C-alpha positions as a LaTeX table, in Angstrom:
\begin{tabular}{lrrr}
\hline
Residue & $x$ (\AA) & $y$ (\AA) & $z$ (\AA) \\
\hline
Unk1 & $-21.64$ & 34.88 & 10.44 \\
Unk2 & $-19.76$ & 31.56 & 10.69 \\
Unk3 & $-17.47$ & 30.74 & 7.62 \\
Unk4 & $-19.10$ & 28.54 & 5.07 \\
Unk5 & $-16.90$ & 25.73 & 5.48 \\
Unk6 & $-18.40$ & 25.11 & 9.05 \\
Unk7 & $-22.04$ & 24.32 & 7.33 \\
Unk8 & $-23.17$ & 20.83 & 7.42 \\
Unk9 & $-24.37$ & 18.87 & 4.29 \\
Unk10 & $-28.14$ & 19.31 & 5.62 \\
Unk11 & $-27.82$ & 23.33 & 5.88 \\
Unk12 & $-25.84$ & 23.55 & 2.57 \\
Unk13 & $-28.07$ & 21.63 & 0.52 \\
Unk14 & $-30.94$ & 23.77 & 1.67 \\
Unk15 & $-29.13$ & 26.78 & 0.98 \\
Unk16 & $-28.48$ & 25.80 & $-2.35$ \\
Unk17 & $-32.04$ & 24.75 & $-3.17$ \\
Unk18 & $-32.99$ & 28.21 & $-1.73$ \\
Unk19 & $-30.77$ & 29.84 & $-4.12$ \\
Unk20 & $-29.18$ & 31.47 & $-0.79$ \\
Unk21 & $-25.66$ & 30.00 & $-2.00$ \\
Unk22 & $-24.18$ & 28.87 & $-5.07$ \\
Unk23 & $-22.45$ & 25.74 & $-5.65$ \\
Unk24 & $-19.29$ & 27.63 & $-6.50$ \\
Unk25 & $-19.34$ & 29.50 & $-3.31$ \\
Unk26 & $-19.76$ & 26.49 & $-1.08$ \\
Unk27 & $-16.96$ & 24.40 & $-2.89$ \\
Unk28 & $-14.38$ & 27.20 & $-2.85$ \\
Unk29 & $-14.91$ & 27.90 & 0.68 \\
Unk30 & $-14.46$ & 23.86 & 1.16 \\
Unk31 & $-11.51$ & 23.95 & $-1.16$ \\
Unk32 & $-9.87$ & 26.77 & 0.74 \\
Unk33 & $-10.36$ & 25.10 & 4.00 \\
Unk34 & $-8.58$ & 22.11 & 2.46 \\
Unk35 & $-5.63$ & 24.26 & 1.36 \\
Unk36 & $-5.32$ & 26.04 & 4.63 \\
Unk37 & $-5.55$ & 22.96 & 6.97 \\
Unk38 & $-4.44$ & 19.91 & 5.22 \\
Unk39 & $-0.56$ & 20.61 & 5.52 \\
Unk40 & $-1.26$ & 19.97 & 9.37 \\
Unk41 & $-2.77$ & 16.61 & 9.30 \\
Unk42 & $-1.82$ & 15.05 & 5.62 \\
Unk43 & $-5.48$ & 13.86 & 5.79 \\
Unk44 & $-6.46$ & 14.69 & 1.82 \\
Unk45 & $-3.88$ & 12.81 & $-0.38$ \\
Unk46 & $-5.22$ & 13.73 & $-3.65$ \\
Unk47 & $-6.42$ & 17.38 & $-4.32$ \\
Unk48 & $-9.20$ & 17.47 & $-6.76$ \\
Unk49 & $-9.93$ & 21.12 & $-6.53$ \\
Unk50 & $-9.75$ & 21.99 & $-10.50$ \\
Unk51 & $-12.33$ & 19.18 & $-11.12$ \\
Unk52 & $-14.37$ & 20.37 & $-8.14$ \\
Unk53 & $-14.83$ & 23.86 & $-9.56$ \\
Unk54 & $-15.56$ & 22.60 & $-12.96$ \\
Unk55 & $-18.38$ & 20.33 & $-11.32$ \\
Unk56 & $-19.60$ & 23.19 & $-9.00$ \\
Unk57 & $-20.11$ & 25.50 & $-12.32$ \\
Unk58 & $-22.12$ & 22.70 & $-13.99$ \\
Unk59 & $-24.06$ & 22.11 & $-10.83$ \\
Unk60 & $-24.97$ & 25.92 & $-10.40$ \\
Unk61 & $-26.04$ & 25.54 & $-14.34$ \\
Unk62 & $-28.49$ & 22.92 & $-13.22$ \\
Unk63 & $-29.78$ & 24.96 & $-10.14$ \\
Unk64 & $-30.66$ & 27.75 & $-12.48$ \\
Unk65 & $-32.53$ & 25.46 & $-14.83$ \\
Unk66 & $-35.24$ & 25.08 & $-12.25$ \\
Unk67 & $-34.96$ & 21.33 & $-12.20$ \\
Unk68 & $-35.58$ & 19.40 & $-9.11$ \\
Unk69 & $-32.17$ & 19.04 & $-7.51$ \\
Unk70 & $-30.59$ & 16.13 & $-5.52$ \\
Unk71 & $-30.26$ & 15.60 & $-1.89$ \\
Unk72 & $-26.60$ & 16.56 & $-1.64$ \\
Unk73 & $-26.54$ & 19.22 & $-4.69$ \\
Unk74 & $-23.43$ & 21.12 & $-4.44$ \\
Unk75 & $-22.26$ & 19.65 & $-1.27$ \\
Unk76 & $-18.66$ & 18.96 & $-1.06$ \\
Unk77 & $-17.36$ & 15.46 & 0.10 \\
Unk78 & $-14.17$ & 13.54 & 0.13 \\
Unk79 & $-13.53$ & 9.79 & $-0.63$ \\
Unk80 & $-11.32$ & 7.25 & 0.81 \\
Unk81 & $-8.40$ & 6.10 & $-1.42$ \\
Unk82 & $-9.56$ & 2.39 & $-1.39$ \\
Unk83 & $-12.86$ & 2.71 & $-3.38$ \\
Unk84 & $-12.86$ & 3.43 & $-7.16$ \\
Unk85 & $-13.37$ & 6.86 & $-8.88$ \\
Unk86 & $-13.54$ & 6.73 & $-12.45$ \\
Unk87 & $-10.20$ & 7.82 & $-13.98$ \\
Unk88 & $-8.24$ & 8.26 & $-11.02$ \\
Unk89 & $-5.61$ & 5.94 & $-9.05$ \\
Unk90 & $-7.16$ & 3.76 & $-6.15$ \\
Unk91 & $-3.91$ & 2.37 & $-4.40$ \\
Unk92 & $-5.29$ & 1.72 & $-1.13$ \\
Unk93 & $-2.16$ & 3.03 & 0.46 \\
Unk94 & 0.15 & 0.64 & $-1.21$ \\
Unk95 & 2.80 & 2.11 & $-3.80$ \\
Unk96 & 2.74 & $-0.99$ & $-6.07$ \\
Unk97 & $-0.90$ & $-0.37$ & $-6.74$ \\
Unk98 & $-0.61$ & 3.53 & $-7.53$ \\
Unk99 & $-1.00$ & 2.79 & $-11.21$ \\
Unk100 & $-4.29$ & 1.05 & $-10.58$ \\
Unk101 & $-6.76$ & 3.37 & $-12.30$ \\
Unk102 & $-10.42$ & 3.15 & $-11.79$ \\
Unk103 & $-12.48$ & 2.22 & $-14.95$ \\
Unk104 & $-15.70$ & 3.54 & $-13.36$ \\
Unk105 & $-17.16$ & 4.92 & $-10.25$ \\
Unk106 & $-17.89$ & 2.26 & $-7.37$ \\
Unk107 & $-21.24$ & 2.50 & $-6.04$ \\
Unk108 & $-20.70$ & 4.62 & $-3.22$ \\
Unk109 & $-19.24$ & 7.20 & $-5.49$ \\
Unk110 & $-22.04$ & 6.99 & $-8.06$ \\
Unk111 & $-24.54$ & 7.40 & $-5.61$ \\
Unk112 & $-22.95$ & 10.60 & $-4.19$ \\
Unk113 & $-22.55$ & 12.23 & $-7.53$ \\
Unk114 & $-26.22$ & 11.27 & $-8.66$ \\
Unk115 & $-27.50$ & 13.19 & $-5.42$ \\
Unk116 & $-25.06$ & 16.28 & $-6.73$ \\
Unk117 & $-22.39$ & 15.94 & $-4.22$ \\
Unk118 & $-18.90$ & 17.14 & $-5.54$ \\
Unk119 & $-15.89$ & 15.58 & $-4.64$ \\
Unk120 & $-12.90$ & 17.85 & $-3.40$ \\
Unk121 & $-9.99$ & 15.11 & $-2.68$ \\
Unk122 & $-9.36$ & 11.58 & $-1.59$ \\
Unk123 & $-8.55$ & 10.65 & 1.62 \\
Unk124 & $-5.75$ & 8.42 & 3.36 \\
Unk125 & $-5.63$ & 5.02 & 4.44 \\
Unk126 & $-3.08$ & 2.48 & 5.74 \\
Unk127 & $-1.63$ & $-0.09$ & 3.40 \\
Unk128 & $-4.24$ & $-2.58$ & 2.27 \\
Unk129 & $-6.57$ & $-0.76$ & 5.04 \\
Unk130 & $-5.41$ & $-2.88$ & 7.57 \\
Unk131 & $-4.53$ & $-1.03$ & 10.66 \\
Unk132 & $-6.05$ & 1.38 & 13.50 \\
Unk133 & $-3.58$ & 4.04 & 12.18 \\
Unk134 & $-3.48$ & 5.79 & 9.00 \\
Unk135 & 0.50 & 5.65 & 7.62 \\
Unk136 & 1.92 & 4.30 & 4.43 \\
Unk137 & 5.17 & 4.85 & 2.38 \\
Unk138 & 3.00 & 6.27 & $-0.55$ \\
Unk139 & 1.14 & 9.03 & 1.12 \\
Unk140 & 2.72 & 9.34 & 4.69 \\
Unk141 & 1.43 & 9.98 & 7.94 \\
Unk142 & $-2.08$ & 11.37 & 8.92 \\
Unk143 & $-2.40$ & 13.17 & 12.20 \\
Unk144 & $-5.19$ & 13.64 & 14.49 \\
Unk145 & $-6.55$ & 17.14 & 13.95 \\
Unk146 & $-6.71$ & 17.32 & 18.08 \\
Unk147 & $-3.04$ & 16.22 & 18.75 \\
Unk148 & $-0.30$ & 15.20 & 16.72 \\
Unk149 & 1.00 & 12.28 & 18.90 \\
Unk150 & $-2.41$ & 10.19 & 18.79 \\
Unk151 & $-3.69$ & 8.31 & 15.75 \\
Unk152 & $-6.51$ & 9.84 & 13.99 \\
Unk153 & $-7.88$ & 6.04 & 13.59 \\
Unk154 & $-7.84$ & 3.87 & 10.88 \\
Unk155 & $-8.18$ & 3.01 & 8.18 \\
Unk156 & $-10.60$ & 5.79 & 7.55 \\
Unk157 & $-8.26$ & 7.99 & 9.26 \\
Unk158 & $-7.77$ & 10.71 & 6.52 \\
Unk159 & $-11.51$ & 10.69 & 6.18 \\
Unk160 & $-12.20$ & 11.50 & 9.62 \\
Unk161 & $-9.50$ & 14.31 & 10.00 \\
Unk162 & $-10.47$ & 15.86 & 6.94 \\
Unk163 & $-14.19$ & 16.29 & 7.82 \\
Unk164 & $-13.23$ & 17.24 & 11.56 \\
Unk165 & $-11.40$ & 20.21 & 9.90 \\
Unk166 & $-14.06$ & 21.26 & 7.44 \\
Unk167 & $-12.53$ & 19.75 & 4.28 \\
Unk168 & $-15.94$ & 18.93 & 2.94 \\
Unk169 & $-18.98$ & 18.40 & 4.57 \\
Unk170 & $-19.37$ & 14.50 & 4.26 \\
Unk171 & $-16.32$ & 12.11 & 4.20 \\
Unk172 & $-16.78$ & 8.50 & 2.52 \\
Unk173 & $-15.08$ & 5.64 & 4.68 \\
Unk174 & $-15.50$ & 2.04 & 5.11 \\
Unk175 & $-15.63$ & $-0.39$ & 8.31 \\
Unk176 & $-14.26$ & $-4.10$ & 8.30 \\
Unk177 & $-13.12$ & $-4.14$ & 11.88 \\
Unk178 & $-14.02$ & $-0.54$ & 13.13 \\
Unk179 & $-12.66$ & 1.61 & 10.30 \\
Unk180 & $-15.45$ & 4.14 & 10.42 \\
Unk181 & $-16.14$ & 4.16 & 14.25 \\
Unk182 & $-12.72$ & 4.28 & 15.41 \\
Unk183 & $-11.61$ & 7.21 & 13.30 \\
Unk184 & $-14.81$ & 8.85 & 14.07 \\
Unk185 & $-13.82$ & 8.34 & 17.92 \\
Unk186 & $-10.36$ & 9.60 & 17.46 \\
Unk187 & $-11.40$ & 12.60 & 15.74 \\
Unk188 & $-14.53$ & 13.70 & 17.67 \\
Unk189 & $-17.16$ & 13.41 & 14.87 \\
Unk190 & $-20.09$ & 11.00 & 13.97 \\
Unk191 & $-20.59$ & 8.28 & 11.66 \\
Unk192 & $-22.87$ & 5.10 & 11.29 \\
Unk193 & $-21.41$ & 1.49 & 10.41 \\
Unk194 & $-24.42$ & 0.53 & 8.34 \\
Unk195 & $-26.06$ & $-2.92$ & 8.36 \\
Unk196 & $-24.30$ & $-5.55$ & 6.01 \\
Unk197 & $-26.42$ & $-5.18$ & 2.75 \\
Unk198 & $-27.54$ & $-1.46$ & 3.31 \\
Unk199 & $-24.73$ & 0.50 & 1.45 \\
Unk200 & $-24.01$ & $-1.39$ & $-2.31$ \\
Unk201 & $-20.05$ & $-1.82$ & $-2.71$ \\
Unk202 & $-17.93$ & $-2.71$ & $-5.51$ \\
Unk203 & $-14.73$ & $-2.00$ & $-7.36$ \\
Unk204 & $-14.55$ & $-2.33$ & $-11.05$ \\
Unk205 & $-10.69$ & $-2.44$ & $-10.91$ \\
Unk206 & $-10.69$ & $-5.31$ & $-8.54$ \\
Unk207 & $-8.96$ & $-8.30$ & $-10.15$ \\
Unk208 & $-11.05$ & $-10.50$ & $-8.31$ \\
Unk209 & $-13.86$ & $-11.16$ & $-5.67$ \\
Unk210 & $-12.91$ & $-10.23$ & $-1.86$ \\
Unk211 & $-12.59$ & $-12.99$ & 0.58 \\
Unk212 & $-15.95$ & $-14.47$ & 2.11 \\
Unk213 & $-15.75$ & $-12.84$ & 5.28 \\
Unk214 & $-14.58$ & $-9.56$ & 4.27 \\
Unk215 & $-17.83$ & $-9.72$ & 2.17 \\
Unk216 & $-19.63$ & $-10.60$ & 5.29 \\
Unk217 & $-18.05$ & $-7.99$ & 7.51 \\
Unk218 & $-16.80$ & $-4.73$ & 5.47 \\
Unk219 & $-19.40$ & $-1.77$ & 4.82 \\
Unk220 & $-19.33$ & 1.56 & 3.31 \\
Unk221 & $-20.74$ & 4.53 & 5.20 \\
Unk222 & $-20.32$ & 8.18 & 6.01 \\
Unk223 & $-18.53$ & 10.48 & 8.39 \\
Unk224 & $-19.71$ & 13.93 & 9.35 \\
Unk225 & $-19.35$ & 16.50 & 11.99 \\
Unk226 & $-23.15$ & 16.13 & 12.86 \\
Unk227 & $-25.43$ & 13.20 & 13.20 \\
Unk228 & $-28.09$ & 14.59 & 10.91 \\
Unk229 & $-25.45$ & 14.99 & 7.95 \\
Unk230 & $-24.66$ & 11.31 & 8.43 \\
Unk231 & $-28.46$ & 10.27 & 8.22 \\
Unk232 & $-28.89$ & 12.52 & 5.33 \\
Unk233 & $-25.57$ & 10.74 & 3.68 \\
Unk234 & $-26.72$ & 7.44 & 4.40 \\
Unk235 & $-29.94$ & 8.00 & 2.70 \\
Unk236 & $-27.98$ & 9.05 & $-0.44$ \\
Unk237 & $-25.29$ & 5.82 & $-0.29$ \\
Unk238 & $-27.71$ & 3.37 & 0.31 \\
Unk239 & $-29.65$ & 3.75 & $-3.04$ \\
Unk240 & $-29.59$ & 0.41 & $-4.95$ \\
Unk241 & $-27.02$ & $-0.78$ & $-7.43$ \\
Unk242 & $-27.09$ & $-3.91$ & $-9.01$ \\
Unk243 & $-23.41$ & $-4.38$ & $-9.06$ \\
Unk244 & $-23.45$ & $-5.41$ & $-5.33$ \\
Unk245 & $-25.58$ & $-8.72$ & $-4.88$ \\
Unk246 & $-25.40$ & $-8.33$ & $-1.30$ \\
Unk247 & $-27.48$ & $-5.30$ & $-1.32$ \\
Unk248 & $-30.78$ & $-5.23$ & 0.43 \\
Unk249 & $-33.39$ & $-2.62$ & $-0.42$ \\
Unk250 & $-34.86$ & $-2.52$ & 3.09 \\
Unk251 & $-36.66$ & 0.63 & 4.17 \\
Unk252 & $-34.49$ & 3.18 & 6.04 \\
Unk253 & $-37.17$ & 3.93 & 8.78 \\
Unk254 & $-38.53$ & 0.92 & 10.44 \\
Unk255 & $-41.56$ & 0.85 & 12.53 \\
Unk256 & $-41.69$ & 2.98 & 15.62 \\
Unk257 & $-41.04$ & 1.67 & 18.80 \\
Unk258 & $-43.05$ & 1.88 & 21.91 \\
Unk259 & $-41.28$ & 4.14 & 24.42 \\
Unk260 & $-39.30$ & 4.05 & 26.63 \\
Unk261 & $-36.99$ & 2.38 & 23.99 \\
Unk262 & $-34.65$ & 0.17 & 26.34 \\
Unk263 & $-30.85$ & 0.54 & 26.19 \\
Unk264 & $-28.47$ & $-2.24$ & 27.38 \\
Unk265 & $-25.32$ & $-0.42$ & 29.14 \\
Unk266 & $-22.18$ & $-2.61$ & 28.42 \\
Unk267 & $-18.96$ & $-1.22$ & 29.93 \\
Unk268 & $-16.66$ & $-4.15$ & 30.54 \\
Unk269 & $-18.34$ & $-7.08$ & 28.34 \\
Unk270 & $-15.13$ & $-9.26$ & 28.33 \\
Unk271 & $-14.00$ & $-8.19$ & 32.04 \\
Unk272 & $-11.45$ & $-5.48$ & 30.52 \\
Unk273 & $-12.24$ & $-2.43$ & 32.59 \\
Unk274 & $-12.70$ & 0.66 & 30.50 \\
Unk275 & $-10.20$ & 3.83 & 31.21 \\
Unk276 & $-11.84$ & 6.12 & 33.53 \\
Unk277 & $-12.43$ & 8.59 & 30.46 \\
Unk278 & $-14.11$ & 5.70 & 28.65 \\
Unk279 & $-16.08$ & 5.02 & 31.63 \\
Unk280 & $-17.08$ & 8.68 & 32.23 \\
Unk281 & $-18.22$ & 9.06 & 28.23 \\
Unk282 & $-20.53$ & 5.99 & 28.70 \\
Unk283 & $-21.99$ & 7.37 & 32.15 \\
Unk284 & $-22.54$ & 10.71 & 30.21 \\
Unk285 & $-24.14$ & 9.22 & 27.31 \\
Unk286 & $-26.30$ & 6.89 & 29.46 \\
Unk287 & $-27.52$ & 10.21 & 31.33 \\
Unk288 & $-28.34$ & 11.78 & 28.23 \\
Unk289 & $-30.14$ & 9.07 & 26.74 \\
Unk290 & $-32.27$ & 8.83 & 29.86 \\
Unk291 & $-33.09$ & 12.49 & 30.11 \\
Unk292 & $-34.00$ & 12.16 & 26.32 \\
Unk293 & $-36.79$ & 9.51 & 27.41 \\
Unk294 & $-34.84$ & 6.10 & 27.02 \\
Unk295 & $-34.68$ & 3.20 & 29.89 \\
Unk296 & $-31.10$ & 2.50 & 30.18 \\
Unk297 & $-29.87$ & $-0.60$ & 32.03 \\
Unk298 & $-26.55$ & $-2.03$ & 32.93 \\
Unk299 & $-26.68$ & $-5.45$ & 30.90 \\
Unk300 & $-24.07$ & $-7.15$ & 28.69 \\
Unk301 & $-25.24$ & $-8.55$ & 25.56 \\
Unk302 & $-24.28$ & $-12.39$ & 25.21 \\
Unk303 & $-21.02$ & $-14.07$ & 23.91 \\
Unk304 & $-19.01$ & $-11.04$ & 23.36 \\
Unk305 & $-15.60$ & $-12.64$ & 23.81 \\
Unk306 & $-16.33$ & $-15.53$ & 21.45 \\
Unk307 & $-17.70$ & $-13.06$ & 18.68 \\
Unk308 & $-14.49$ & $-11.17$ & 18.99 \\
Unk309 & $-12.25$ & $-14.34$ & 18.96 \\
Unk310 & $-14.41$ & $-15.58$ & 15.97 \\
Unk311 & $-13.86$ & $-12.14$ & 13.95 \\
Unk312 & $-9.96$ & $-12.73$ & 14.36 \\
Unk313 & $-9.90$ & $-16.44$ & 13.45 \\
Unk314 & $-11.92$ & $-16.06$ & 10.24 \\
Unk315 & $-10.44$ & $-12.61$ & 9.13 \\
Unk316 & $-7.07$ & $-13.68$ & 9.33 \\
Unk317 & $-7.64$ & $-17.08$ & 7.89 \\
Unk318 & $-9.00$ & $-15.28$ & 4.69 \\
Unk319 & $-6.09$ & $-13.03$ & 4.91 \\
Unk320 & $-3.62$ & $-15.77$ & 4.94 \\
Unk321 & $-5.39$ & $-17.50$ & 1.91 \\
Unk322 & $-5.98$ & $-14.49$ & $-0.18$ \\
Unk323 & $-4.00$ & $-11.50$ & 0.92 \\
Unk324 & $-0.92$ & $-12.62$ & 2.45 \\
Unk325 & 1.15 & $-12.96$ & $-0.57$ \\
Unk326 & 0.34 & $-9.39$ & $-1.87$ \\
Unk327 & 1.27 & $-8.13$ & 2.02 \\
Unk328 & 4.54 & $-9.80$ & 1.75 \\
Unk329 & 5.41 & $-8.89$ & $-1.76$ \\
Unk330 & 4.09 & $-5.43$ & $-2.24$ \\
Unk331 & 4.00 & $-4.09$ & 1.17 \\
Unk332 & 6.38 & $-2.35$ & 3.64 \\
Unk333 & 8.39 & $-3.50$ & 6.55 \\
Unk334 & 5.85 & $-1.92$ & 8.57 \\
Unk335 & 2.67 & $-3.44$ & 7.22 \\
Unk336 & 4.52 & $-6.68$ & 7.39 \\
Unk337 & 5.60 & $-5.95$ & 11.08 \\
Unk338 & 1.99 & $-5.34$ & 11.67 \\
Unk339 & 0.64 & $-8.33$ & 9.95 \\
Unk340 & 3.15 & $-10.72$ & 11.65 \\
Unk341 & 1.73 & $-9.20$ & 15.03 \\
Unk342 & $-1.84$ & $-10.03$ & 14.03 \\
Unk343 & $-0.89$ & $-13.54$ & 12.93 \\
Unk344 & 0.91 & $-14.12$ & 16.24 \\
Unk345 & $-2.29$ & $-13.37$ & 18.07 \\
Unk346 & $-4.58$ & $-15.27$ & 15.99 \\
Unk347 & $-4.15$ & $-18.78$ & 14.74 \\
Unk348 & $-5.53$ & $-19.44$ & 11.54 \\
Unk349 & $-8.36$ & $-22.04$ & 10.91 \\
Unk350 & $-8.11$ & $-25.29$ & 8.88 \\
Unk351 & $-10.97$ & $-26.02$ & 6.48 \\
Unk352 & $-13.14$ & $-27.83$ & 9.33 \\
Unk353 & $-12.60$ & $-25.28$ & 11.75 \\
Unk354 & $-13.50$ & $-22.33$ & 9.24 \\
Unk355 & $-16.53$ & $-24.00$ & 7.96 \\
Unk356 & $-17.54$ & $-24.32$ & 11.72 \\
Unk357 & $-16.71$ & $-20.79$ & 12.62 \\
Unk358 & $-18.94$ & $-19.75$ & 9.83 \\
Unk359 & $-21.69$ & $-21.77$ & 11.10 \\
Unk360 & $-21.45$ & $-20.48$ & 14.28 \\
Unk361 & $-21.55$ & $-17.25$ & 13.33 \\
Unk362 & $-25.50$ & $-17.78$ & 12.60 \\
Unk363 & $-26.02$ & $-19.25$ & 16.25 \\
Unk364 & $-24.25$ & $-15.67$ & 17.69 \\
Unk365 & $-26.34$ & $-13.62$ & 15.64 \\
Unk366 & $-29.32$ & $-15.41$ & 16.83 \\
Unk367 & $-28.24$ & $-14.76$ & 20.53 \\
Unk368 & $-28.03$ & $-11.30$ & 19.79 \\
Unk369 & $-31.42$ & $-10.69$ & 17.87 \\
Unk370 & $-33.20$ & $-12.47$ & 20.58 \\
Unk371 & $-31.37$ & $-10.31$ & 23.24 \\
Unk372 & $-32.39$ & $-6.98$ & 21.06 \\
Unk373 & $-36.00$ & $-8.07$ & 21.36 \\
Unk374 & $-35.49$ & $-6.84$ & 25.11 \\
Unk375 & $-32.86$ & $-4.46$ & 24.29 \\
Unk376 & $-32.98$ & $-2.97$ & 20.82 \\
Unk377 & $-30.38$ & $-0.71$ & 21.47 \\
Unk378 & $-26.80$ & $-1.29$ & 23.29 \\
Unk379 & $-24.58$ & 1.38 & 24.50 \\
Unk380 & $-21.06$ & 0.39 & 24.42 \\
Unk381 & $-17.68$ & 1.56 & 24.32 \\
Unk382 & $-15.91$ & 2.23 & 20.83 \\
Unk383 & $-12.75$ & 1.44 & 22.50 \\
Unk384 & $-11.78$ & 0.69 & 26.06 \\
Unk385 & $-9.07$ & 3.14 & 26.07 \\
Unk386 & $-8.60$ & 6.77 & 24.54 \\
Unk387 & $-7.16$ & 7.03 & 21.24 \\
Unk388 & $-3.73$ & 5.33 & 21.02 \\
Unk389 & $-0.18$ & 6.99 & 20.51 \\
Unk390 & 0.83 & 6.91 & 16.76 \\
Unk391 & 2.57 & 3.63 & 15.65 \\
Unk392 & 1.32 & 1.90 & 18.97 \\
Unk393 & 0.76 & $-1.43$ & 16.56 \\
Unk394 & 4.33 & $-1.49$ & 15.91 \\
Unk395 & 5.58 & $-2.53$ & 19.41 \\
Unk396 & 5.11 & $-6.31$ & 18.58 \\
Unk397 & 2.63 & $-9.35$ & 19.18 \\
Unk398 & 2.46 & $-8.67$ & 23.02 \\
Unk399 & 1.24 & $-5.00$ & 22.44 \\
Unk400 & $-0.94$ & $-6.06$ & 19.48 \\
Unk401 & $-2.84$ & $-8.76$ & 21.77 \\
Unk402 & $-3.67$ & $-5.94$ & 24.36 \\
Unk403 & $-4.57$ & $-3.51$ & 21.60 \\
Unk404 & $-6.94$ & $-5.88$ & 19.98 \\
Unk405 & $-8.46$ & $-6.79$ & 23.61 \\
Unk406 & $-9.22$ & $-3.02$ & 24.02 \\
Unk407 & $-11.02$ & $-3.15$ & 20.77 \\
Unk408 & $-13.23$ & $-5.71$ & 21.23 \\
Unk409 & $-16.65$ & $-4.11$ & 21.08 \\
Unk410 & $-15.52$ & $-2.58$ & 18.04 \\
Unk411 & $-14.97$ & $-5.17$ & 15.74 \\
Unk412 & $-17.09$ & $-7.66$ & 17.20 \\
Unk413 & $-20.06$ & $-5.59$ & 15.59 \\
Unk414 & $-18.78$ & $-6.65$ & 12.17 \\
Unk415 & $-18.87$ & $-10.48$ & 12.46 \\
Unk416 & $-22.62$ & $-10.11$ & 13.29 \\
Unk417 & $-23.28$ & $-7.49$ & 10.47 \\
Unk418 & $-25.21$ & $-5.05$ & 12.59 \\
Unk419 & $-25.58$ & $-1.28$ & 12.40 \\
Unk420 & $-23.65$ & 0.91 & 14.79 \\
Unk421 & $-23.37$ & 4.69 & 15.43 \\
Unk422 & $-20.62$ & 6.40 & 17.06 \\
Unk423 & $-20.68$ & 10.00 & 18.40 \\
Unk424 & $-18.82$ & 11.91 & 20.57 \\
Unk425 & $-19.48$ & 13.00 & 23.78 \\
Unk426 & $-16.60$ & 15.48 & 25.01 \\
Unk427 & $-12.75$ & 15.65 & 25.46 \\
Unk428 & $-10.44$ & 14.33 & 28.13 \\
Unk429 & $-6.99$ & 15.60 & 28.18 \\
Unk430 & $-7.57$ & 17.50 & 24.89 \\
Unk431 & $-8.59$ & 14.52 & 23.28 \\
Unk432 & $-12.01$ & 13.32 & 21.88 \\
Unk433 & $-14.04$ & 10.50 & 23.61 \\
Unk434 & $-17.16$ & 8.99 & 22.88 \\
Unk435 & $-19.54$ & 6.16 & 22.52 \\
Unk436 & $-21.14$ & 3.62 & 20.08 \\
Unk437 & $-24.92$ & 2.72 & 19.85 \\
Unk438 & $-25.45$ & $-0.63$ & 18.15 \\
Unk439 & $-28.86$ & $-1.62$ & 16.79 \\
Unk440 & $-30.74$ & $-4.56$ & 15.55 \\
Unk441 & $-30.11$ & $-5.28$ & 11.65 \\
Unk442 & $-31.36$ & $-2.63$ & 9.17 \\
Unk443 & $-32.35$ & $-0.30$ & 11.93 \\
Unk444 & $-29.72$ & 2.48 & 11.41 \\
Unk445 & $-32.74$ & 4.91 & 12.26 \\
Unk446 & $-32.54$ & 3.51 & 16.03 \\
Unk447 & $-28.83$ & 4.07 & 16.18 \\
Unk448 & $-28.92$ & 7.61 & 14.72 \\
Unk449 & $-31.81$ & 8.59 & 16.74 \\
Unk450 & $-30.03$ & 7.81 & 19.97 \\
Unk451 & $-26.82$ & 9.35 & 18.95 \\
Unk452 & $-28.85$ & 12.66 & 18.06 \\
Unk453 & $-30.22$ & 12.73 & 21.33 \\
Unk454 & $-26.71$ & 12.39 & 22.90 \\
Unk455 & $-25.42$ & 14.95 & 20.64 \\
Unk456 & $-28.13$ & 17.50 & 21.30 \\
Unk457 & $-27.08$ & 17.52 & 25.14 \\
Unk458 & $-23.45$ & 17.15 & 24.37 \\
Unk459 & $-22.95$ & 19.51 & 21.40 \\
Unk460 & $-21.04$ & 19.30 & 18.28 \\
Unk461 & $-17.57$ & 18.66 & 19.50 \\
Unk462 & $-15.69$ & 19.80 & 16.34 \\
Unk463 & $-16.96$ & 23.41 & 16.93 \\
Unk464 & $-14.04$ & 23.64 & 19.40 \\
Unk465 & $-11.54$ & 22.83 & 16.60 \\
Unk466 & $-9.65$ & 25.97 & 14.97 \\
\hline
\end{tabular}
């Protein structure tokens, strides 16, 4: 019999509802796994085992009462250390913010709790959640479960590393420029970057509103070892919360599309050839989709280079206006060096340029919407290369420029507010590789269906981790 920590969210919740397992048993297994493995990777930064045990006993009392249980009743989860959890510090990787105590739960935490999930720990993020690597002076370096010398991804690197090793069945993360999909890619797990407005977001501890393009491009979402657990967690996280004016109560399942669903396969949309391992992963995924009844065709979506450049321009214009002072005064030398490299690669816009860029965003999204009437799904690289060596973004502006080029298909999706699922396809040189599947707005279901088709053929990669 497999250990309890290997059970996914779907199976765990079903076993608790059937009274085959108690919440205490499930949570104790996850805590034991966390205590046994977190020292290897430093993914969980705040151990909430004592609180989780109390919550598990309360959850068993509720289950014994015979009332209807939430869809995640008794399921152990982790929360990234950049969203509010009532009564707990929310430092976002910054030592100066260690004393910021959340007055209330953020919507995503509240939704998980209402569904019966039990939080066992908080996970690491880089300073200001602004790197593809997960390291900071407050919590230290998070390592990849597969190999220490490569990044677990960022900024949800702690989340992906934790769930890959079985520290909970679901990990919460967020995605401004790939921070769900890149860690999932690096750690060999699955995720969905939801559409803008799908999952409500708000930090009650925030001293002000986020910059405009952060509001347009940042989303909350789940990471899990299996796609079906990602789907269940998305359903829970997407419940309405009036504190987020961007939230859109769109149906989670859209109308069925007539088969075969057409998929555009893009390998080098800006002319940058993928690493052979990435190319092979795309070919494997395309073959799995074809075998599952999809019609895959090599076609590049429109304006990818322009979209990527626009993401860089508007993001770092906002960062200069509303974040730079905090980075300069509260950030470490490392995050300042990374920020300097970002700035060297991206010229901030003046007011006219910024307004024009935001106006142009609508035209780019229109072009993709029209493209997706012919190809509802796009099969694309998460990154053009395998996971980066640790600290690769500290090598100066020239390396940062190439690093950003290699991630073009990752962060371009954020500018458009589209959903995208990431799923592993296998290993290369002992490291995970995988793909992303991009879909139309509010059609996360199509993305997850395709990801499940790939997973059924490729298998659940983390079963190979000790």
